[in-house]
gemmi code that builds the backbone of each chain (N, CA, C; Angstrom):
import gemmi

chains = {
    "A": [
        ("SER", (101.007, 81.400, 82.589), (100.000, 82.393, 82.941), (100.623, 83.767, 82.999)),
        ("ALA", (100.011, 84.691, 82.305), (100.566, 86.041, 82.220), (100.177, 86.862, 83.439)),
        ("TYR", (100.936, 87.915, 83.689), (100.638, 88.817, 84.804), (99.654, 89.854, 84.280)),
        ("SER", (98.433, 89.840, 84.787), (97.451, 90.761, 84.218), (97.480, 92.102, 84.918)),
        ("LEU", (97.357, 93.148, 84.119), (97.379, 94.496, 84.679), (95.984, 94.984, 85.007)),
        ("ARG", (94.988, 94.170, 84.723), (93.618, 94.577, 84.974), (92.872, 93.392, 85.558)),
        ("PRO", (91.922, 93.625, 86.452), (91.203, 92.481, 87.021), (90.230, 91.902, 86.004)),
        ("GLY", (90.016, 90.581, 86.080), (89.025, 89.945, 85.220), (87.637, 90.268, 85.725)),
        ("LEU", (86.627, 89.937, 84.946), (85.254, 90.302, 85.305), (84.836, 89.689, 86.635)),
        ("GLN", (85.288, 88.444, 86.891), (84.885, 87.777, 88.126), (85.575, 88.365, 89.335)),
        ("GLN", (86.762, 88.973, 89.120), (87.543, 89.402, 90.273), (87.350, 90.857, 90.650)),
        ("ARG", (86.476, 91.561, 89.935), (86.355, 92.990, 90.249), (85.713, 93.196, 91.595)),
        ("PHE", (86.053, 94.325, 92.212), (85.498, 94.678, 93.514), (84.073, 95.160, 93.263)),
        ("LYS", (83.124, 94.221, 93.239), (81.766, 94.590, 92.851), (81.009, 95.266, 93.982)),
        ("SER", (80.560, 96.462, 93.716), (79.846, 97.258, 94.703), (78.649, 96.519, 95.310)),
        ("SER", (77.887, 95.850, 94.465), (76.667, 95.205, 94.958), (76.976, 94.019, 95.865)),
        ("THR", (77.975, 93.212, 95.489), (78.354, 92.059, 96.318), (78.820, 92.528, 97.684)),
        ("VAL", (79.682, 93.552, 97.660), (80.251, 94.051, 98.902), (79.150, 94.625, 99.792)),
        ("LYS", (78.227, 95.356, 99.168), (77.145, 95.956, 99.958), (76.308, 94.885, 100.642)),
        ("GLU", (76.069, 93.782, 99.934), (75.293, 92.690, 100.545), (76.016, 92.107, 101.739)),
        ("CYS", (77.353, 91.922, 101.608), (78.140, 91.378, 102.727), (78.010, 92.275, 103.939)),
        ("ILE", (78.210, 93.571, 103.685), (78.169, 94.523, 104.789), (76.786, 94.489, 105.444)),
        ("HIS", (75.752, 94.502, 104.611), (74.391, 94.538, 105.128), (74.109, 93.345, 106.025)),
        ("ALA", (74.540, 92.145, 105.552), (74.300, 90.928, 106.333), (75.017, 90.990, 107.679)),
        ("ILE", (76.269, 91.444, 107.660), (77.032, 91.501, 108.911), (76.422, 92.495, 109.882)),
        ("LEU", (76.010, 93.651, 109.385), (75.431, 94.661, 110.278), (74.141, 94.149, 110.904)),
        ("LYS", (73.319, 93.496, 110.064), (72.040, 92.988, 110.570), (72.285, 91.984, 111.670)),
        ("GLU", (73.300, 91.130, 111.450), (73.584, 90.074, 112.415), (74.156, 90.644, 113.703)),
        ("LYS", (75.122, 91.580, 113.569), (75.850, 92.026, 114.753), (75.162, 93.129, 115.541)),
        ("LEU", (74.311, 93.908, 114.862), (73.774, 95.079, 115.560), (72.292, 94.988, 115.860)),
        ("ALA", (71.682, 93.825, 115.545), (70.227, 93.706, 115.660), (69.635, 94.306, 116.936)),
        ("ASN", (70.118, 93.861, 118.091), (69.489, 94.366, 119.316), (70.440, 95.139, 120.201)),
        ("VAL", (71.449, 95.688, 119.567), (72.468, 96.357, 120.366), (72.031, 97.762, 120.755)),
        ("GLN", (72.242, 98.099, 122.034), (71.946, 99.450, 122.500), (73.229, 100.256, 122.516)),
        ("TYR", (73.117, 101.562, 122.406), (74.303, 102.413, 122.445), (74.801, 102.529, 123.883)),
        ("VAL", (75.948, 101.934, 124.164), (76.551, 102.032, 125.499), (77.949, 102.604, 125.319)),
        ("PRO", (78.196, 103.836, 125.766), (79.462, 104.519, 125.450), (80.720, 103.701, 125.736)),
        ("GLU", (80.711, 102.919, 126.814), (81.936, 102.190, 127.154), (82.225, 101.057, 126.185)),
        ("GLU", (81.158, 100.509, 125.608), (81.373, 99.341, 124.745), (81.614, 99.707, 123.295)),
        ("MET", (81.308, 100.930, 122.923), (81.352, 101.307, 121.506), (82.714, 101.193, 120.842)),
        ("PRO", (83.791, 101.658, 121.481), (85.100, 101.554, 120.808), (85.404, 100.112, 120.403)),
        ("GLN", (85.164, 99.191, 121.327), (85.414, 97.787, 121.051), (84.551, 97.298, 119.895)),
        ("LEU", (83.289, 97.696, 119.932), (82.350, 97.245, 118.906), (82.726, 97.763, 117.526)),
        ("THR", (83.073, 99.042, 117.426), (83.414, 99.589, 116.109), (84.655, 98.896, 115.571)),
        ("MET", (85.656, 98.690, 116.429), (86.871, 98.038, 115.945), (86.581, 96.617, 115.490)),
        ("SER", (85.799, 95.892, 116.299), (85.583, 94.493, 115.930), (84.728, 94.386, 114.667)),
        ("LEU", (83.788, 95.314, 114.499), (82.971, 95.327, 113.275), (83.839, 95.553, 112.048)),
        ("SER", (84.772, 96.509, 112.144), (85.582, 96.790, 110.958), (86.497, 95.608, 110.658)),
        ("GLU", (87.013, 94.947, 111.699), (87.842, 93.757, 111.472), (87.027, 92.651, 110.818)),
        ("THR", (85.825, 92.404, 111.363), (84.975, 91.340, 110.836), (84.654, 91.568, 109.365)),
        ("ILE", (84.273, 92.803, 109.043), (83.903, 93.105, 107.667), (85.115, 92.954, 106.755)),
        ("LYS", (86.266, 93.423, 107.208), (87.467, 93.296, 106.390), (87.797, 91.836, 106.142)),
        ("ASP", (87.704, 91.000, 107.194), (88.010, 89.578, 107.028), (87.031, 88.904, 106.078)),
        ("ARG", (85.772, 89.292, 106.207), (84.736, 88.724, 105.337), (85.010, 89.065, 103.878)),
        ("LEU", (85.454, 90.309, 103.651), (85.740, 90.728, 102.279), (86.965, 89.989, 101.733)),
        ("LYS", (87.924, 89.704, 102.598), (89.082, 88.932, 102.150), (88.654, 87.558, 101.687)),
        ("GLU", (87.694, 86.970, 102.424), (87.207, 85.639, 102.057), (86.489, 85.632, 100.721)),
        ("GLU", (85.903, 86.772, 100.367), (85.174, 86.855, 99.103), (86.084, 86.644, 97.910)),
        ("GLY", (87.386, 86.790, 98.124), (88.326, 86.466, 97.061), (88.628, 87.576, 96.080)),
        ("PHE", (88.713, 88.818, 96.576), (89.098, 89.902, 95.682), (90.619, 89.924, 95.636)),
        ("ASP", (91.167, 89.087, 94.742), (92.618, 88.996, 94.646), (93.226, 90.298, 94.200)),
        ("ARG", (94.374, 90.590, 94.727), (95.125, 91.774, 94.309), (94.392, 93.082, 94.573)),
        ("TYR", (93.467, 93.067, 95.506), (92.833, 94.314, 95.896), (93.300, 94.698, 97.290)),
        ("LYS", (93.679, 95.977, 97.437), (93.948, 96.512, 98.768), (92.613, 97.067, 99.245)),
        ("MET", (92.265, 96.827, 100.487), (90.940, 97.255, 100.949), (91.001, 98.121, 102.189)),
        ("VAL", (90.051, 99.034, 102.291), (89.914, 99.887, 103.467), (88.460, 99.834, 103.885)),
        ("VAL", (88.206, 99.548, 105.163), (86.837, 99.503, 105.664), (86.725, 100.527, 106.776)),
        ("GLN", (85.756, 101.441, 106.667), (85.595, 102.431, 107.729), (84.205, 102.302, 108.341)),
        ("VAL", (84.159, 102.260, 109.666), (82.890, 102.089, 110.377), (82.647, 103.311, 111.258)),
        ("VAL", (81.453, 103.884, 111.198), (81.105, 105.016, 112.059), (79.837, 104.639, 112.811)),
        ("ILE", (79.897, 104.682, 114.141), (78.700, 104.388, 114.942), (78.388, 105.599, 115.782)),
        ("GLY", (77.113, 106.011, 115.795), (76.737, 107.164, 116.610), (75.439, 106.896, 117.337)),
        ("GLU", (75.237, 107.645, 118.387), (74.025, 107.508, 119.180), (72.884, 108.218, 118.472)),
        ("GLN", (71.700, 107.653, 118.552), (70.552, 108.288, 117.910), (69.942, 109.293, 118.869)),
        ("ARG", (70.170, 110.561, 118.572), (69.599, 111.566, 119.468), (68.972, 112.675, 118.660)),
        ("GLY", (68.772, 112.403, 117.404), (68.157, 113.419, 116.568), (69.116, 114.466, 116.062)),
        ("GLU", (70.403, 114.277, 116.288), (71.320, 115.315, 115.796), (71.591, 115.078, 114.314)),
        ("GLY", (72.110, 116.053, 113.659), (72.389, 115.918, 112.235), (73.800, 115.392, 112.028)),
        ("VAL", (73.934, 114.429, 111.115), (75.270, 113.922, 110.785), (75.385, 113.871, 109.286)),
        ("ASN", (76.534, 114.236, 108.760), (76.720, 114.162, 107.326), (78.075, 113.549, 107.029)),
        ("MET", (78.105, 112.627, 106.104), (79.384, 111.979, 105.783), (79.610, 111.977, 104.286)),
        ("ALA", (80.824, 112.312, 103.863), (81.118, 112.337, 102.430), (82.474, 111.696, 102.202)),
        ("ALA", (82.681, 111.180, 100.992), (83.985, 110.617, 100.664), (84.295, 110.888, 99.208)),
        ("ARG", (85.577, 111.104, 98.937), (86.005, 111.282, 97.550), (87.266, 110.468, 97.377)),
        ("CYS", (87.454, 109.906, 96.202), (88.637, 109.096, 96.031), (89.364, 109.450, 94.757)),
        ("PHE", (90.673, 109.286, 94.810), (91.493, 109.554, 93.645), (92.055, 108.210, 93.260)),
        ("TRP", (91.481, 107.596, 92.230), (91.919, 106.244, 91.900), (91.630, 105.923, 90.447)),
        ("ASP", (91.727, 104.681, 90.086), (91.473, 104.250, 88.731), (90.018, 103.785, 88.677)),
        ("ALA", (89.163, 104.571, 88.063), (87.729, 104.263, 88.098), (87.386, 102.943, 87.422)),
        ("ASP", (88.269, 102.479, 86.570), (88.014, 101.225, 85.872), (88.142, 100.024, 86.801)),
        ("THR", (89.137, 100.068, 87.684), (89.396, 98.887, 88.507), (88.949, 99.033, 89.960)),
        ("ASP", (88.863, 100.287, 90.451), (88.594, 100.482, 91.869), (87.148, 100.878, 92.119)),
        ("SER", (86.672, 100.559, 93.325), (85.287, 100.921, 93.615), (85.024, 100.928, 95.104)),
        ("CYS", (83.837, 101.354, 95.500), (83.506, 101.385, 96.913), (82.063, 100.973, 97.108)),
        ("ALA", (81.720, 100.657, 98.356), (80.340, 100.298, 98.677), (80.072, 100.805, 100.080)),
        ("HIS", (78.816, 101.130, 100.364), (78.520, 101.580, 101.710), (77.144, 101.082, 102.119)),
        ("ASP", (76.912, 101.044, 103.427), (75.586, 100.663, 103.902), (75.320, 101.355, 105.230)),
        ("VAL", (74.055, 101.567, 105.537), (73.673, 102.227, 106.785), (72.743, 101.316, 107.556)),
        ("PHE", (72.955, 101.217, 108.866), (72.066, 100.428, 109.715), (71.548, 101.338, 110.813)),
        ("MET", (70.246, 101.253, 111.092), (69.713, 102.086, 112.171), (68.781, 101.288, 113.062)),
        ("ASN", (68.877, 101.508, 114.367), (67.814, 101.019, 115.235), (67.465, 102.170, 116.168)),
        ("ASP", (66.726, 101.907, 117.219), (66.248, 103.021, 118.049), (67.353, 103.760, 118.770)),
        ("SER", (68.447, 103.045, 119.079), (69.404, 103.752, 119.914), (70.691, 104.138, 119.199)),
        ("LEU", (70.954, 103.535, 118.043), (72.179, 103.908, 117.347), (72.010, 103.858, 115.836)),
        ("PHE", (72.989, 104.471, 115.152), (73.050, 104.343, 113.699), (74.480, 103.944, 113.372)),
        ("CYS", (74.630, 103.221, 112.282), (75.970, 102.759, 111.916), (76.150, 102.899, 110.406)),
        ("VAL", (77.248, 103.535, 110.005), (77.548, 103.682, 108.581), (78.847, 102.944, 108.308)),
        ("VAL", (78.847, 102.121, 107.270), (80.077, 101.420, 106.911), (80.414, 101.746, 105.471)),
        ("ALA", (81.685, 102.108, 105.225), (82.120, 102.356, 103.855), (83.301, 101.441, 103.582)),
        ("ALA", (83.260, 100.708, 102.461), (84.365, 99.825, 102.116), (84.907, 100.231, 100.754)),
        ("PHE", (86.229, 100.377, 100.658), (86.863, 100.805, 99.421), (87.824, 99.717, 98.961)),
        ("GLY", (87.899, 99.483, 97.654), (88.841, 98.491, 97.141), (89.671, 99.086, 96.024)),
        ("CYS", (91.006, 99.014, 96.154), (91.910, 99.540, 95.133), (92.750, 98.422, 94.574)),
        ("PHE", (92.793, 98.326, 93.244), (93.533, 97.259, 92.598), (95.021, 97.513, 92.690)),
        ("TYR", (95.788, 96.494, 93.001), (97.230, 96.625, 93.110), (97.853, 96.069, 91.834)),
        ("TYR", (98.393, 96.955, 91.017), (98.866, 96.545, 89.680), (100.054, 95.598, 89.761)),
    ],
    "B": [
        ("MET", (81.193, 115.662, 127.372), (80.771, 115.513, 125.981), (80.920, 114.061, 125.588)),
        ("GLY", (79.938, 113.543, 124.903), (80.008, 112.121, 124.592), (80.716, 111.777, 123.309)),
        ("LEU", (81.850, 112.373, 123.019), (82.486, 112.007, 121.746), (83.718, 111.160, 121.990)),
        ("ASN", (83.732, 110.000, 121.381), (84.896, 109.118, 121.491), (85.288, 108.707, 120.109)),
        ("VAL", (86.481, 108.975, 119.724), (86.848, 108.563, 118.372), (88.012, 107.601, 118.437)),
        ("VAL", (87.841, 106.488, 117.770), (88.896, 105.477, 117.777), (89.263, 105.157, 116.346)),
        ("LEU", (90.512, 105.226, 116.020), (90.881, 104.862, 114.658), (92.031, 103.886, 114.716)),
        ("ARG", (91.912, 102.814, 114.032), (93.025, 101.868, 114.030), (93.179, 101.285, 112.648)),
        ("ALA", (94.372, 101.256, 112.169), (94.589, 100.642, 110.866), (95.375, 99.367, 111.092)),
        ("VAL", (94.869, 98.293, 110.516), (95.598, 97.038, 110.649), (96.219, 96.726, 109.309)),
        ("GLY", (97.494, 96.663, 109.283), (98.124, 96.449, 107.981), (98.601, 95.028, 107.863)),
        ("LYS", (98.704, 94.577, 106.680), (99.217, 93.235, 106.490), (100.022, 93.259, 105.220)),
        ("LYS", (101.235, 92.784, 105.287), (102.049, 92.856, 104.091), (101.617, 91.763, 103.138)),
        ("ARG", (101.097, 92.176, 102.039), (100.591, 91.207, 101.081), (101.594, 90.817, 100.030)),
        ("PHE", (102.211, 91.788, 99.462), (103.099, 91.489, 98.359), (104.504, 91.874, 98.755)),
        ("GLY", (105.483, 91.155, 98.235), (106.869, 91.513, 98.554), (107.185, 92.870, 97.985)),
        ("ARG", (108.091, 93.559, 98.527), (108.483, 94.868, 97.994), (108.964, 94.665, 96.565)),
        ("ARG", (108.617, 95.569, 95.729), (109.129, 95.470, 94.364), (110.611, 95.756, 94.415)),
        ("ALA", (111.392, 95.077, 93.602), (112.830, 95.313, 93.626), (113.092, 96.705, 93.102)),
        ("ALA", (113.936, 97.448, 93.762), (114.245, 98.800, 93.296), (115.010, 98.668, 91.993)),
        ("LEU", (114.794, 99.589, 91.062), (115.434, 99.481, 89.753), (116.937, 99.562, 89.872)),
        ("CYS", (117.415, 100.502, 90.712), (118.838, 100.507, 91.006), (118.930, 100.200, 92.479)),
        ("GLY", (120.070, 99.731, 92.938), (120.074, 99.237, 94.297), (120.041, 100.285, 95.386)),
        ("VAL", (120.191, 101.556, 95.020), (120.322, 102.580, 96.057), (119.050, 103.388, 96.212)),
        ("GLU", (118.595, 103.595, 97.435), (117.408, 104.416, 97.665), (117.754, 105.382, 98.788)),
        ("ASP", (117.998, 106.623, 98.452), (118.369, 107.543, 99.531), (117.130, 108.152, 100.185)),
        ("SER", (117.307, 108.818, 101.312), (116.158, 109.286, 102.088), (115.384, 110.364, 101.349)),
        ("ALA", (116.059, 111.142, 100.499), (115.345, 112.195, 99.775), (114.327, 111.574, 98.829)),
        ("SER", (114.725, 110.514, 98.127), (113.791, 109.923, 97.170), (112.680, 109.183, 97.896)),
        ("SER", (112.934, 108.659, 99.100), (111.871, 107.904, 99.754), (110.787, 108.835, 100.280)),
        ("SER", (111.143, 110.102, 100.616), (110.081, 110.978, 101.093), (109.230, 111.459, 99.928)),
        ("ARG", (109.791, 111.330, 98.717), (109.003, 111.724, 97.558), (107.985, 110.641, 97.198)),
        ("THR", (108.200, 109.442, 97.697), (107.288, 108.368, 97.315), (106.660, 107.680, 98.507)),
        ("SER", (106.737, 108.300, 99.686), (106.092, 107.642, 100.822), (105.024, 108.543, 101.403)),
        ("PHE", (104.168, 107.947, 102.221), (103.052, 108.658, 102.806), (103.544, 109.398, 104.048)),
        ("VAL", (103.673, 110.708, 103.972), (104.179, 111.480, 105.105), (102.999, 112.013, 105.902)),
        ("VAL", (102.810, 111.456, 107.088), (101.613, 111.763, 107.869), (101.476, 113.245, 108.213)),
        ("ASP", (102.593, 113.902, 108.580), (102.487, 115.312, 108.991), (102.034, 116.207, 107.851)),
        ("GLU", (102.566, 115.916, 106.692), (102.230, 116.701, 105.511), (100.723, 116.581, 105.233)),
        ("VAL", (100.239, 115.333, 105.268), (98.829, 115.085, 104.971), (97.950, 115.720, 106.042)),
        ("SER", (98.391, 115.621, 107.278), (97.625, 116.189, 108.385), (97.473, 117.705, 108.223)),
        ("SER", (98.536, 118.387, 107.802), (98.412, 119.842, 107.661), (97.542, 120.211, 106.465)),
        ("ILE", (97.570, 119.381, 105.415), (96.690, 119.634, 104.277), (95.226, 119.532, 104.714)),
        ("ILE", (94.936, 118.500, 105.517), (93.558, 118.308, 105.975), (93.110, 119.473, 106.844)),
        ("LYS", (93.986, 119.899, 107.769), (93.594, 120.982, 108.675), (93.283, 122.257, 107.906)),
        ("GLU", (94.111, 122.520, 106.905), (93.889, 123.713, 106.092), (92.540, 123.643, 105.382)),
        ("ALA", (92.232, 122.448, 104.855), (90.980, 122.303, 104.108), (89.782, 122.519, 105.033)),
        ("ILE", (89.857, 121.981, 106.254), (88.754, 122.130, 107.199), (88.582, 123.601, 107.563)),
        ("GLU", (89.695, 124.250, 107.895), (89.628, 125.654, 108.299), (88.995, 126.514, 107.220)),
        ("SER", (89.417, 126.280, 105.989), (88.901, 127.176, 104.956), (87.443, 126.879, 104.612)),
        ("ALA", (87.027, 125.597, 104.768), (85.638, 125.298, 104.416), (84.653, 125.636, 105.519)),
        ("ILE", (84.979, 125.291, 106.789), (83.994, 125.517, 107.840), (84.517, 126.326, 109.009)),
        ("GLY", (85.727, 126.891, 108.847), (86.399, 127.624, 109.911), (85.536, 128.356, 110.916)),
        ("GLY", (84.830, 129.401, 110.476), (84.163, 130.188, 111.497), (82.666, 129.939, 111.580)),
        ("ASN", (82.185, 128.827, 110.972), (80.740, 128.670, 110.862), (80.094, 127.869, 111.967)),
        ("ALA", (78.802, 128.124, 112.179), (78.025, 127.331, 113.122), (77.268, 126.271, 112.327)),
        ("TYR", (76.894, 125.178, 112.995), (76.225, 124.087, 112.290), (74.923, 124.547, 111.656)),
        ("GLN", (74.814, 124.296, 110.354), (73.559, 124.623, 109.663), (73.185, 123.430, 108.808)),
        ("HIS", (72.041, 122.866, 109.072), (71.649, 121.646, 108.381), (71.643, 121.796, 106.870)),
        ("SER", (71.263, 122.977, 106.402), (71.169, 123.166, 104.955), (72.528, 123.243, 104.282)),
        ("LYS", (73.551, 123.592, 105.065), (74.854, 123.768, 104.413), (75.788, 122.584, 104.605)),
        ("VAL", (75.435, 121.670, 105.504), (76.354, 120.594, 105.839), (76.836, 119.790, 104.644)),
        ("ASN", (75.910, 119.493, 103.758), (76.247, 118.715, 102.559), (77.354, 119.380, 101.762)),
        ("GLN", (77.162, 120.679, 101.575), (78.127, 121.470, 100.827), (79.479, 121.476, 101.522)),
        ("TRP", (79.473, 121.579, 102.856), (80.710, 121.634, 103.618), (81.490, 120.342, 103.520)),
        ("THR", (80.793, 119.200, 103.738), (81.531, 117.933, 103.676), (82.144, 117.781, 102.293)),
        ("THR", (81.364, 118.078, 101.276), (81.881, 117.963, 99.907), (83.095, 118.853, 99.706)),
        ("SER", (83.026, 120.087, 100.176), (84.144, 120.975, 99.881), (85.386, 120.604, 100.681)),
        ("VAL", (85.212, 120.120, 101.925), (86.381, 119.682, 102.701), (87.072, 118.533, 101.974)),
        ("VAL", (86.255, 117.566, 101.554), (86.812, 116.389, 100.912), (87.468, 116.723, 99.574)),
        ("GLU", (86.811, 117.560, 98.786), (87.376, 117.887, 97.472), (88.657, 118.687, 97.597)),
        ("GLN", (88.684, 119.612, 98.540), (89.881, 120.411, 98.692), (91.060, 119.554, 99.161)),
        ("THR", (90.778, 118.671, 100.151), (91.829, 117.787, 100.648), (92.363, 116.934, 99.518)),
        ("LEU", (91.458, 116.353, 98.754), (91.875, 115.459, 97.683), (92.695, 116.182, 96.636)),
        ("SER", (92.282, 117.401, 96.276), (93.041, 118.089, 95.223), (94.425, 118.489, 95.714)),
        ("GLN", (94.536, 118.866, 96.994), (95.864, 119.194, 97.524), (96.745, 117.948, 97.586)),
        ("LEU", (96.141, 116.822, 97.944), (96.922, 115.588, 98.031), (97.440, 115.182, 96.659)),
        ("THR", (96.592, 115.314, 95.642), (97.048, 114.896, 94.321), (98.114, 115.834, 93.791)),
        ("LYS", (98.100, 117.097, 94.235), (99.135, 118.033, 93.796), (100.511, 117.628, 94.301)),
        ("LEU", (100.556, 116.808, 95.365), (101.853, 116.363, 95.870), (102.593, 115.520, 94.840)),
        ("GLY", (101.848, 114.962, 93.900), (102.489, 114.241, 92.814), (103.113, 112.911, 93.176)),
        ("LYS", (102.620, 112.292, 94.274), (103.212, 111.024, 94.672), (102.433, 109.867, 94.036)),
        ("PRO", (103.089, 108.711, 93.867), (102.407, 107.579, 93.224), (101.445, 106.878, 94.167)),
        ("PHE", (100.355, 107.561, 94.525), (99.394, 106.997, 95.463), (97.977, 107.112, 94.948)),
        ("LYS", (97.149, 106.176, 95.384), (95.711, 106.335, 95.195), (95.207, 106.836, 96.540)),
        ("TYR", (94.296, 107.788, 96.539), (93.827, 108.358, 97.800), (92.348, 108.111, 98.042)),
        ("ILE", (92.001, 107.960, 99.317), (90.599, 107.899, 99.723), (90.458, 108.887, 100.868)),
        ("VAL", (89.523, 109.811, 100.753), (89.333, 110.800, 101.812), (87.881, 110.748, 102.259)),
        ("THR", (87.645, 110.599, 103.570), (86.262, 110.631, 104.050), (86.132, 111.711, 105.109)),
        ("CYS", (84.939, 112.272, 105.226), (84.710, 113.346, 106.190), (83.371, 113.137, 106.867)),
        ("VAL", (83.331, 113.250, 108.185), (82.075, 113.150, 108.922), (81.891, 114.449, 109.696)),
        ("ILE", (80.763, 115.104, 109.503), (80.483, 116.318, 110.283), (79.269, 116.028, 111.144)),
        ("MET", (79.370, 116.302, 112.432), (78.271, 116.017, 113.335), (77.977, 117.199, 114.239)),
        ("GLN", (76.693, 117.432, 114.421), (76.247, 118.503, 115.286), (76.525, 118.146, 116.739)),
        ("LYS", (76.887, 119.120, 117.565), (77.132, 118.834, 118.974), (75.806, 118.785, 119.694)),
        ("ASN", (75.460, 117.600, 120.145), (74.150, 117.449, 120.754), (74.234, 116.590, 121.993)),
        ("GLY", (75.435, 116.311, 122.442), (75.574, 115.433, 123.590), (75.603, 113.966, 123.201)),
        ("ALA", (75.411, 113.666, 121.918), (75.433, 112.257, 121.522), (76.865, 111.832, 121.250)),
        ("GLY", (77.124, 110.550, 121.309), (78.474, 110.043, 121.096), (78.660, 109.572, 119.672)),
        ("LEU", (79.910, 109.586, 119.213), (80.214, 109.094, 117.868), (81.516, 108.319, 117.934)),
        ("HIS", (81.551, 107.153, 117.282), (82.775, 106.362, 117.253), (83.110, 106.002, 115.823)),
        ("THR", (84.389, 106.079, 115.453), (84.733, 105.578, 114.128), (85.929, 104.652, 114.255)),
        ("ALA", (85.980, 103.641, 113.392), (87.130, 102.740, 113.381), (87.348, 102.356, 111.938)),
        ("SER", (88.588, 102.051, 111.588), (88.771, 101.565, 110.230), (89.768, 100.435, 110.240)),
        ("SER", (89.598, 99.540, 109.291), (90.423, 98.361, 109.224), (90.933, 98.284, 107.804)),
        ("CYS", (92.243, 98.091, 107.617), (92.764, 98.122, 106.260), (93.593, 96.893, 105.942)),
        ("PHE", (93.493, 96.478, 104.699), (94.240, 95.324, 104.233), (95.174, 95.854, 103.157)),
        ("TRP", (96.436, 96.074, 103.528), (97.342, 96.727, 102.585), (98.781, 96.403, 102.928)),
        ("ASP", (99.672, 97.143, 102.351), (101.091, 96.936, 102.580), (101.565, 97.975, 103.598)),
        ("ASN", (101.858, 97.510, 104.789), (102.239, 98.413, 105.878), (103.420, 99.317, 105.577)),
        ("SER", (104.328, 98.831, 104.746), (105.541, 99.615, 104.538), (105.318, 100.791, 103.606)),
        ("SER", (104.358, 100.706, 102.704), (104.224, 101.812, 101.751), (102.939, 102.611, 101.916)),
        ("ASP", (101.910, 102.022, 102.560), (100.623, 102.710, 102.632), (100.449, 103.365, 103.995)),
        ("GLY", (99.604, 104.370, 104.045), (99.428, 105.047, 105.326), (98.079, 105.708, 105.438)),
        ("THR", (97.782, 106.155, 106.666), (96.521, 106.835, 106.902), (96.733, 107.978, 107.889)),
        ("CYS", (95.848, 108.961, 107.797), (95.939, 110.087, 108.703), (94.529, 110.543, 109.026)),
        ("THR", (94.246, 110.768, 110.308), (92.912, 111.218, 110.701), (93.026, 112.489, 111.512)),
        ("VAL", (92.178, 113.465, 111.206), (92.205, 114.726, 111.929), (90.840, 114.956, 112.561)),
        ("ARG", (90.837, 115.253, 113.854), (89.598, 115.569, 114.560), (89.560, 117.066, 114.826)),
        ("TRP", (88.490, 117.695, 114.480), (88.388, 119.151, 114.631), (87.046, 119.468, 115.233)),
        ("GLU", (86.981, 120.533, 116.053), (85.670, 120.903, 116.565), (85.585, 122.401, 116.783)),
        ("ASN", (84.345, 122.874, 116.795), (84.126, 124.246, 117.262), (82.930, 124.184, 118.207)),
        ("LYS", (82.316, 125.328, 118.500), (81.272, 125.311, 119.524), (80.044, 124.493, 119.133)),
        ("THR", (79.784, 124.371, 117.833), (78.527, 123.723, 117.442), (78.673, 122.398, 116.715)),
        ("MET", (79.862, 122.055, 116.282), (79.975, 120.785, 115.560), (81.359, 120.147, 115.649)),
        ("TYR", (81.351, 118.841, 115.328), (82.593, 118.075, 115.256), (82.847, 117.719, 113.804)),
        ("CYS", (84.126, 117.638, 113.439), (84.444, 117.233, 112.074), (85.605, 116.230, 112.141)),
        ("ILE", (85.411, 115.075, 111.522), (86.476, 114.058, 111.518), (86.815, 113.737, 110.075)),
        ("VAL", (88.069, 113.939, 109.699), (88.476, 113.668, 108.321), (89.543, 112.582, 108.324)),
        ("SER", (89.350, 111.550, 107.490), (90.363, 110.496, 107.375), (90.876, 110.465, 105.956)),
        ("ALA", (92.194, 110.359, 105.821), (92.763, 110.224, 104.483), (93.580, 108.940, 104.450)),
        ("PHE", (93.364, 108.130, 103.417), (94.113, 106.885, 103.253), (94.922, 106.995, 101.967)),
        ("GLY", (96.185, 106.579, 102.007), (96.993, 106.613, 100.791), (97.481, 105.206, 100.497)),
        ("LEU", (97.165, 104.709, 99.294), (97.566, 103.358, 98.928), (98.564, 103.447, 97.794)),
        ("ALA", (99.753, 102.873, 97.998), (100.786, 102.980, 96.981), (100.438, 102.146, 95.754)),
        ("ILE", (100.828, 102.710, 94.622), (100.557, 101.995, 93.373), (101.687, 101.013, 93.101)),
    ],
}
model = gemmi.Model(1)
for chain_id, residues in chains.items():
    chain = gemmi.Chain(chain_id)
    for i, (resn, *xyz) in enumerate(residues, 1):
        res = gemmi.Residue()
        res.name, res.seqid = resn, gemmi.SeqId(i, " ")
        for name, pos in zip(("N", "CA", "C"), xyz):
            atom = gemmi.Atom()
            atom.name, atom.element = name, gemmi.Element(name[0])
            atom.pos, atom.b_iso = gemmi.Position(*pos), 0.0
            res.add_atom(atom)
        chain.add_residue(res)
    model.add_chain(chain)
structure = gemmi.Structure()
structure.add_model(model)
structure.setup_entities()
């Protein structure tokens, strides 16, 4: 078996697959959660760990991954988030999802970079 | 003020270090190929200052600001000429008494990859910029 310098079609970090994973996890974990300042640090950390572990299980071999979670209180304030990446557009990709309920909003961005 | 920011990177060594082509690696060459947090942090601060330095939060301009902070940071990082892939994210939030938390989790090689996060604020808004560098 040769050492491939490019991921095969099945192994690519597919934006749509990743987005579905994130969406399912957010729906499950945040369904009835209220914004409580003391609990938020723990929640954001555990969410990012859970999502990262879930993505590892998906089997994206040879991909380095970064998952970023932002949770904020819903108070009508304006929030804007942007990201730019310097990578190999052929092999690398990202996915994001937003979850909102009455008391909080949550944005998750997951990035995958192929390790040659 | 209800702002709490938490950032944690969890690294996991996935692949063995590539064998160095020659057996010697001096400290000068390693700083040319490693993620230097202070350097990246000052690049980010400069980008934030120049994009939103003296401004008050304006809903119509926020989009433009986040984009310009991120693009400027990224272009300065790539000018460093190191063998890294970069990911830069920026969150700008109006000061309204609401809380914001961010966390990130990474699956990478702890010895070569790194991250840097800068929190900045003025009277009307908060800005959080994270830069991740993944070695090739």
